[in-house]
C-alpha positions in Angstrom: -38.5 43.4 57.2 -40.5 41.2 59.7 -38.9 40.5 63.1 -38.3 36.8 64.0 -40.0 37.0 67.3 -42.9 39.4 67.8 -43.3 38.7 71.5 -45.4 36.5 73.6 -44.9 32.8 73.6 -42.4 32.6 70.7 -40.1 35.0 72.5 -40.5 33.2 75.8 -39.7 29.9 74.1 -36.5 31.3 72.6 -35.3 32.6 75.9 -36.1 29.3 77.6 -34.1 27.4 75.0 -31.1 29.7 75.5 -31.2 29.2 79.2 -31.5 25.3 78.9 -28.6 25.3 76.4 -26.4 27.4 78.7 -27.3 25.1 81.6 -26.3 22.0 79.7 -23.0 23.6 78.6 -22.1 24.6 82.2 -23.1 21.2 83.5 -21.0 19.4 80.9 -18.0 21.6 81.8 -18.4 21.0 85.6 -18.5 17.2 85.6 -19.2 13.9 83.8 -22.9 13.9 84.6 -23.8 14.8 81.0 -21.6 12.2 79.3 -24.2 9.4 79.2 -26.7 11.8 77.8 -24.2 13.0 75.2 -23.4 9.5 74.2 -27.1 8.7 73.8 -27.6 11.8 71.7 -24.6 10.8 69.5 -26.2 7.4 68.9 -29.4 9.1 68.0 -27.7 11.7 65.8 -25.4 9.3 63.9 -28.0 8.2 61.3 -28.9 11.8 60.8 -25.2 12.6 60.1 -25.2 9.7 57.6 -28.3 11.0 55.9 -26.8 14.5 55.8 -23.5 13.1 54.3 -25.3 11.0 51.6 -25.7 13.9 49.0 -22.1 15.0 49.5 -20.7 11.5 49.2 -22.9 10.9 46.1 -21.7 14.1 44.5 -18.1 13.1 45.2 -18.7 9.6 43.7 -20.3 11.1 40.6 -17.5 13.6 40.2 -14.9 10.7 40.5 -16.8 8.7 37.9 -17.0 11.6 35.5 -13.3 12.4 35.9 -12.3 8.7 35.5 -14.6 8.5 32.3 -13.0 11.6 30.9 -9.5 10.3 31.5 -10.5 6.9 30.0 -11.9 8.6 26.9 -8.7 10.7 26.6 -6.5 7.6 27.1 -8.6 5.7 24.6 -8.2 8.5 22.0 -4.5 8.6 22.5 -4.3 4.8 22.2 -6.3 4.9 19.0 -4.1 7.6 17.5 -1.0 5.7 18.5 -2.5 2.6 16.9 -3.2 4.4 13.6 0.4 5.8 13.6 1.8 2.4 14.2 -0.3 0.8 11.5 0.9 3.5 9.1 4.5 2.8 10.0 4.0 -0.9 9.5 2.5 -0.2 6.1 5.5 2.0 5.2 7.8 -0.8 6.4 6.0 -3.3 4.2 6.3 -1.0 1.2 10.0 -0.5 1.9 10.5 -4.2 2.4 8.8 -5.0 -0.9 10.8 -2.3 -2.7 14.0 -3.6 -1.2 13.1 -7.1 -2.5 12.5 -5.7 -6.0 15.8 -3.8 -6.0 17.6 -7.0 -4.9 16.0 -8.9 -7.7 17.1 -6.2 -10.1 20.6 -6.3 -8.7 20.7 -10.1 -9.3 19.3 -9.6 -12.8 21.9 -7.0 -13.7 24.6 -9.4 -12.6 23.3 -12.0 -15.1 23.2 -9.5 -18.0 26.5 -9.3 -19.9 25.9 -5.8 -21.2 26.2 -2.6 -19.1 22.8 -1.6 -17.7 21.3 1.7 -16.4 18.8 1.7 -13.5 15.6 3.7 -14.2 12.4 4.4 -12.3 8.9 4.4 -13.8 7.4 7.8 -13.3 4.3 7.6 -15.5 2.1 5.5 -17.7 0.2 6.2 -20.9 -3.5 6.6 -20.0 -4.6 5.3 -23.4 -5.8 1.7 -22.8 -4.9 0.8 -26.3 -1.2 1.8 -25.9 1.0 -0.1 -23.5 3.6 2.6 -22.8 5.4 3.8 -19.7 7.6 6.9 -18.9 11.0 6.4 -17.3 13.1 9.0 -15.6 16.2 8.6 -17.9 16.7 10.6 -21.1 19.3 11.6 -23.6 21.4 13.2 -20.9 21.9 9.7 -19.5 22.7 8.2 -22.9 19.3 6.7 -23.6 18.6 6.1 -27.3 15.6 5.0 -29.4 15.3 1.2 -29.6 17.1 0.7 -26.3 16.0 -2.5 -24.6 14.3 -2.3 -21.2 14.3 -5.2 -18.7 13.1 -6.0 -15.2 14.1 -8.7 -12.9 11.9 -11.2 -14.8 12.7 -10.5 -18.4 12.2 -8.2 -21.3 9.7 -5.3 -20.7 10.0 -3.4 -24.0 12.0 -0.8 -25.9 12.4 2.9 -25.9 10.4 4.6 -28.7 10.8 8.3 -27.7 13.5 10.2 -25.9 13.6 13.7 -24.3 16.3 15.3 -22.3 15.5 13.8 -19.0 12.8 11.2 -19.6 11.9 8.5 -22.2 8.8 6.7 -23.4 9.0 2.9 -23.5 6.7 0.7 -25.4 6.0 -2.6 -23.6 6.2 -5.9 -25.4 2.4 -6.4 -25.0 1.6 -3.3 -27.0 -0.4 -4.3 -30.1 2.2 -2.5 -32.3 5.2 -4.3 -30.8 6.9 -7.3 -32.3 10.0 -9.1 -31.2 12.0 -11.9 -33.0 12.4 -14.8 -30.5 14.0 -18.2 -30.2 12.9 -21.4 -28.3 15.7 -22.3 -25.9 14.9 -26.0 -26.0 15.5 -26.5 -29.8 16.5 -23.1 -31.2 13.4 -22.7 -33.3 12.8 -19.1 -34.3 9.5 -17.1 -34.4 8.0 -13.7 -33.7 6.2 -12.6 -30.5 3.5 -10.0 -31.1 1.8 -7.9 -28.5 -2.0 -8.2 -28.2 -2.8 -5.3 -25.9 -3.0 -7.7 -23.0 -0.4 -7.5 -20.2 -0.7 -11.3 -19.6 -0.4 -12.6 -23.1 1.7 -12.6 -26.3 1.0 -14.2 -29.7 3.7 -16.4 -31.1 3.4 -16.3 -34.9 4.8 -18.3 -37.9 4.9 -21.6 -36.0 4.4 -24.4 -38.6 1.8 -27.1 -37.8 4.4 -29.7 -37.4 6.8 -27.6 -35.3 8.2 -28.9 -32.0 7.0 -26.4 -29.4 5.4 -27.2 -26.1 3.7 -25.5 -23.1 6.4 -24.4 -20.7 9.1 -23.7 -23.4 11.3 -20.7 -22.5 11.4 -18.0 -25.2 14.3 -15.6 -25.5 15.4 -12.8 -27.8 17.1 -14.0 -30.9 18.9 -10.7 -31.8 17.6 -11.0 -35.4 15.7 -7.7 -35.2 18.8 -5.7 -34.3 17.2 -4.2 -31.2 17.6 -6.8 -28.4 20.9 -8.6 -27.7 20.7 -12.4 -27.9 19.5 -14.5 -25.0 17.3 -12.1 -22.9 14.3 -14.1 -21.5 10.9 -12.9 -22.8 8.1 -15.4 -22.0 7.0 -19.0 -21.5 4.7 -20.8 -23.8 1.3 -21.1 -22.0 -1.0 -22.4 -24.8 -0.5 -24.5 -28.0 -3.3 -25.6 -30.4 -3.1 -27.1 -33.9 -5.9 -25.8 -36.1 -6.3 -27.7 -39.4 -8.0 -24.6 -40.9 -4.9 -22.4 -40.4 -1.5 -22.5 -41.9 0.2 -22.1 -38.5 -0.4 -23.3 -35.0 -2.0 -21.1 -32.4 0.6 -20.4 -29.7 0.3 -18.0 -26.8 2.9 -17.1 -24.2 3.0 -15.4 -20.8 5.6 -12.6 -20.4 8.1 -13.1 -17.7 8.4 -9.4 -16.8 6.1 -7.9 -14.3 4.7 -5.4 -16.7 2.0 -4.1 -14.3 4.1 -4.1 -11.1 7.7 -3.2 -11.8 8.7 0.3 -10.6 12.4 0.0 -11.2 13.8 -1.3 -14.5 17.1 -1.9 -16.2 18.0 -0.3 -19.5 20.7 -2.0 -21.6 23.3 0.7 -22.4 25.3 -1.1 -25.1 23.9 -0.4 -28.5 23.3 -3.5 -30.7 25.4 -3.7 -33.9 22.3 -2.9 -36.0 20.0 -0.2 -34.7 17.4 1.6 -36.7 16.9 5.1 -35.4 13.1 4.6 -35.9 10.9 1.8 -34.5 9.8 1.4 -38.2 10.7 -2.3 -38.4 7.5 -2.8 -36.5 5.6 -2.3 -39.8 7.2 -5.3 -41.4 6.3 -7.4 -38.3 2.8 -6.1 -38.3 2.4 -7.0 -41.9 3.5 -10.5 -41.0 0.9 -10.4 -38.2 -1.8 -9.7 -40.7 -0.6 -12.6 -42.8 -0.8 -14.8 -39.8 -4.5 -13.9 -39.2 -5.5 -14.7 -42.7 
């Protein structure tokens, strides 16, 4: 290890500085003679102190900025999470509101139906695009029977074609195998509504070329098939065309039931006076459909 002062001039300078320092300290303690000198030295040393404090102040400022940024990022993440939670709650409230409206519509619809009804919920659909069928959460335990009419707040949806203990399979009126005897409210004219495999359209068959039927006419169940009680709304006429090459007019109607949207439905509990245990009367109606297309 090397000594700080090896002797000679460096050692003499160190001793001299110590003596001068002690003299200045004693002189400052004995009187005010050193006060002007001290003030001048403070003036000279103030910029040096500022320069010395710059790194420390800069470090403090940087630390404060980093802490504030971290807090801001944390607050921002919390606000974003709260916003997502609130949006989800709003969406849930919208769903509940829409469901409440549908249930109120069903309640009003059930009040207008003379027969006793059973509320059911849609729990599944047939994945086959050529079969318009849905699965409802009511079965034989609830008194469901084959051929039972199914309605929603708008009108007739279809009829039960298969029943298990706790569920049933309902064929919609737009299924290509479904047919329903109907009546025009305005003049009592009777016809048959056939499904086309399109949720937005029904074919109205056996309409003579000179028949009085118009766009906008309300079509209801005529009760002639023995499945649906009289007077349930089915559809409104949406298209009428007279084709000289055909024996009957081309008439299309739009179903009143929300076949793609209804989640809750009404099942008419009262059995009609004539009920076939099998939906086999569809065969006769399908035969008539083939005659219509000829």
